[in-house]
N, C-alpha and C positions, 0 to 999 in steps of 0.2 A: 461412304455414307450415302444412304438413300435419301433422295430429295422428293421424288414423286413417282407414283405408280398409277397407271391408267389401264382400264380394260373396258372393252365395248363388245356387245353382241357375243357374250360368253356365258353359257348356262343361264342363270337367272338375271344377268345384267344385260338388258336389251339396249339401253342408252349408255353413254359413256359414264363410267364411275372413276373418280380420281381421289386417291389418298395422298395428301400432301404432308410432308414433314418440314415444310417451310413455316417458321413461326409467323403468326399474324401480328400486326401492329395493334390490333384490337385488344390483345392481352399484354401489350408491352409493359414491362415492369413487374409482372407476376412471375415469381419463381424463375427469374431470369438467369441467375447464376447456376441454380441446381438443374434446370430442365432444358437448357439451351446451350448449344455450341455456337460460337461465332466464327465464321469463315471470312477472314479479312480480305482474301484474294478476290472473292466474288461478292463481298458485301452482304453475306447471307447470315441469318439467324436460323439455326437448324435444330429441330426438336429431337430430344434424346429418346422419346418414346411416344407411342400412340396406342389407345385402347378402343376397341370396337364393341358396341353394344347392339342388341337387336333381339327381336322375338325369335323363337324357334322357326326354322325354315325361312328366315328373312333375307338370307344371303351372306351371313357372317362367314360361314365355312367355305362358301363358294368363292368369296374374295381370296381366301387363303389358298384355295385350289388353283386360282388364277396365278398366284405367285409360283406355285409348284409347276404349273404347266409351262410358263415362260422359261423358268430355269431349266427344267428337264429338256425341253425342246432345243433351247440354245446349246446345251452341252452335247446332246445326242444326235441332232438332225443330220449332221454330215457323215455319220458312221455308215459304212458300207452295208451293215446289217439293216439299216432303215430303208434301203432301196426298195421301192414298190409298196412300202407300207403307208397306211393312212396317217395323216397328221393327228395326234391325239388331242383334238379340241372339239368342243361342241357349241354350236351357236344357240341363241335363244329360240326355242322350238315352239313357243306358244303364240307365235305371230307369223302369218304368211309373208310379212314384210321382211323378216330377218332369217327365216329358217334355211334359206339357201345363200345368204350373204356371208362374207368373211367375218371372222372374229378378229379383233384388234387388241394389241398389247403395246404398251410403251413404258419405258423406265428411264428416269433421269437420276444420275448418281455422280458422286465425286470419288475418284480412285487415284491414288498417288498424286493428289492435289490437282487433278485435271477433271473437268466436268464433261460427262458424256450424256448423250440422249440417243437411245436406241429403241426401235420398235418395228413391228411388222403386222401385216394383215394376212390371214390365211384361211383357206377352207380346209376340209379334211383331205383334199387331193393335192393342193398346190399352194405355193406362196404367191399372193396377189401383189403386194407391195412390201418393201423393206427399206429401212433408212438408218443411217448412223451419222451423227454429228458430234463434234467435240469442241470444247471451248478452252483453248490453252490460256487465253488471257481474258479479254472482254468480248471479243467477237466470236460468234458461233460459226464454225466452218463445216460444210458438208463434206463428209468423207465418201459417202456413196448414197445413191438413191436408186432403188430397183422398182421397176414397173413391169411385172411379169417376167419376160425374158430379155427385157431391155435394161441396161445398166448404165448409170452415169456415175463414174468414179473419179476421185481426185487423182490426177496424174502423178503428183509428187508424194502425196501423203498416204495413198492407198494403191500403190503401183501393182503389187503382187495380186491384190484382190481384183484389180481391173484386168490383169492378164488372164487369170483363171476364168473370169466371167466371159471374156472375149473368146476363149478357147472352148467354151461350152462345158466346163467341168462342174457347173452347179446344177444339180438336179432340180426338177420342178418342186419336189417336196422337201428340199433342203434349203437352209438359210445360207446366204452368201457369207454372212458373218462367220458361221461355224466352219464353212469350207475354206474361207480365206485363212482362218487361224491354223488349219492343218498345213497350209503352205507358208507358215511363218510370217503372216502379215501382222506387224507389230501392234497396230491399233486394235485389230480384231482380237488378238491374244489378250490384250489388256481387258477388253470387255468380257471375254470368256472367263478370265481369271477372277474378275469381280463376281460374276454369277457363281462360279464354282467354289471359291474360297471365302468370299466376303458376305454372301447372303445365305444364311442357314435357315431352313424351314423345317420345323418339327411339329409333331402332333402331341398335344397334351393328353389325348385319350389313349394313345398306344406308344409305349416307350421302346418298342422293338427297334425303331429306326435309329436310336442313339444309345442303346445299352452298351454295345461294343465300344463305342467311342469313350464313354465314361470309364469303362473297365481298362481300356488301354491307357487312359490318363492316370489311372491308379498305379500303373507300373512305374511311374516316375515319382520319386520321393517328394519332389517339390509340389507336383500336382496333387498327390495324395494328401499332403499336409493341408493344402488349401481346401480340398473337398471336405476333409474332416472338420476343418474350422467352420465351414458353412453348415455342416450337419449339426455341430454342437451349438452354433448360433440359433439353429431352428428348434432347439430344446427337444430333441428326439430321444435323448438318453443314450445315444450311441457314442462310445468312447474310442472305438477303433473298428476297422473293417479288415477282414482277412479274405484273401482269394484262395480258394482251395481247388486246384486243378483236378479234373476227373482223371482217374487212372485208366486210361484207354487200354493199357496192356493187359488188364484183367479180363477184357472181353475176348471172345473168339475172333479169329483173324478176319472172317467175312464181316463181322459187326464192326471191327476196328476200321476196315476200309470204308464202310458206309458212313461212319461217324466222321472220319477225316475228310471224306469227299463232300459231305453235306454241310459240315459245320466249320471247316477250316478257316473261313473268312469271318466267322462270328464267334468271338471269344466267349460271349455270354452263354453260349450253349454248352461249353465244355469246362465251365468254371462254376463252382458253388460259392456263393457270397455269404460270408459269415459276419455277423455284427457282435461286438463285445459290449456288454452292459455291466455296470458295477453291482456287486452283491454285498449286502450288509448283514451284520449280526443283530441280535435283539436290542443292542444299545445304539444302533444306527452307525456302527463303525464299519468302514470298508474292509472287507476281508478277501475278496477275490473277484474274478470276472466270470460272467456267465455268457456262453456262446449261443447265439440264436441264428437260425437260417433266415436270411432276408426274404426269401420267396415264401417260406412256410410259416414263419412266426412273427414277422413284422407286418404292419398295416400296409394296404395298397398305397396310401398317401406317402408313407415313409419310403417305400420302394420307388415311387415316382420321383420324390424329391431327390433321392440319391442319384438316380440316373439323369435327372435334369441338371444336377450340379455340374456335370462335365461340360455340356454345351454352354451353360450360362457363364461359367468362369472363363471358358475359352473365348467367348464373345467379348467379355469385359477386358481380358488381357490383350487381345489382338485388335480391338476396335472394329468389330464386325457388326452386321445387322442380323438380329435373331427374330424370326417370325414364328409365333407359336399359336396354333389353333387350340382353343380351350385350355389356356394356361391354368385356370383355377380348378379344373377337374381333379377331384380327390384331395385337393389341398385346402387347408384351413385359410380363411380370409386374411388372418394375420401373417401367414407365410407368404401369400401372394403379395401383400403389402410390402414385406421386407425385400422380396425379389425385385419389385418395382423400384424400391429405394436404392438398390444397387446401381440402377441406371440413372434415375433422377437424383443425381448427387454430384457435388463438386469433385468427389473422388473418382468419378467416371471421366478420367482425363484422356482416355484413348479413343474417344469418339464412338463408343459402342451404342447401338440402338436396339430397342425392344418394341416390337409390334405384336399385339395379341388381342384375341377376342375373349369375352367373358360375360357371365350373367351376374357377377358379384357387384351389387350396387353399393357396397360399403366403400368402394374406391371413389365414389362421387364425393363423399364427405370426409375422406381421409386427408384432404389438403395436399395430395401428391401431384395433381395434374392441373394444367391450365385449361381454359376452355377450348383452345385449338388442338388439344390432345385427345379430347373426347370425340369419338366418331360413332355414327349410327347407321345401321342398315334397316330399310323398311320396304316391304313388298306391297304393291297395290292389288286390287281385285283381279287384275289381268296377269298376275304372276311376275310383274316387272319390279325388280329391286333397284333401289337407289341408295347412294352413299352420301352422307353429309356430316358436317362437323357442328359441334355446339357453337363454334365461333361464327357459323353462318347465320345465326339468329340475330335479329336486331337487338340493340342494347336494352330497349325497353321490355324485351321478353326474357332476357337473361341478365339479371342484375347481380353485381357483386354482393356477397352476403346472403344470397338466397340459398336454400337447400337444394342443390342440384339433384340429390338422391330423391327427395320427396317429389320434386317436379317431374323427374323421369318416371317414377312409379305411377304418378297421377296421369301420365300421358302427355305432359306439356310439350315434350320434345319428340313425340311420336316414338316409333321403333319398339312398341310393346304389343303383345298379342291382344286382339279384340276377343273378349271372353263373354260377350252377351249371349252367345248360344247356350252357355252353361245355365244362365238364368231361365232360358226357355225349357231346358231339360228339367230344372228343379220345379218349374211351374207344372210341367207335364206330369212329373212324379207325384206332386201333391194332388193333382186332379185324379190320377189313377187310384190314389189312396182313398179318395172319397167314393 
């Protein structure tokens, strides 16, 4: 489970921005059973979901890019192919205070009932600092702290990591965590495993990143049944889905080789997806099924919902954390609401979490979220984005029973575009007409 994610001096975030999934006492008693997991070991109340609002170009997507950056770099930084390459991060460039300073990332999470805190500071050329702590019971223990090429490692709990650091096996542009995992350092492997298998980050604008995953899920009868149940619940009219594999043998040999080489790892490129709909006679009696092509004859929203079904169900079944940029893109607000309800529910007993951004203000009045689950990004005149929660407001500004949707649209919470310039354009247009 994700507890907290922080980023600083990264793209539009000049100052530290922190997204917390720790439930606030401010909202205690509100949707407690539906929206919160209780961790008895650490005495924590943990949110099942969080939604981020903000104007266009306010930092919403940049926050999700920060998730992508830390995950990708943690998994790939120690690979030999990364030797000599620049670290794929970008500092805040609109200030001479930060353009040459390191970017900072930190994540706190619980994995296998153990709490970890991991982070690093890095420029494009090297790792400046890096740290890993874990909390087996009540006391947090430092496993290692890195300052440039100087390493302070726990002699008993991070032995292998200490040895490889002492022998100079860690490159300037590689993380000690990733390198130590390659040498079978147990605690490092646990952190890598969480990033790799427990934190899934996908785009709601482009399904290409998870098409193949959903199609592979369809090969299992159990998973196919669950995906079809979700599609039927969405009232899309789809009764069944068939996968029709492309007959590669019908192509010339040189074409077959190119197809196999290019698409072998992406099943979605060599499979035609067919949807079955009921056909009726003039008396509305069912008489047969009609076959449609998902790509050619279904709506883009239907296509997205189908591909999204795989990662959503996998997240719920395995208790993962799913991070989605633009979840509501191409989806009806009622469908988004139902997806959220899969997470904000007592039935979500595997401790799955959903984090997403949206422009869908209907969620404010749907009664699905607590105040500490609403987050906002707002950018000032200097291009600096900040991240804050509705729970950060004083109680006299956010009262129970108020319409959060109306207040947000009116600008009471910020995080909306300033559109006064359009008034100026309209006035100018009227003057020109005269």
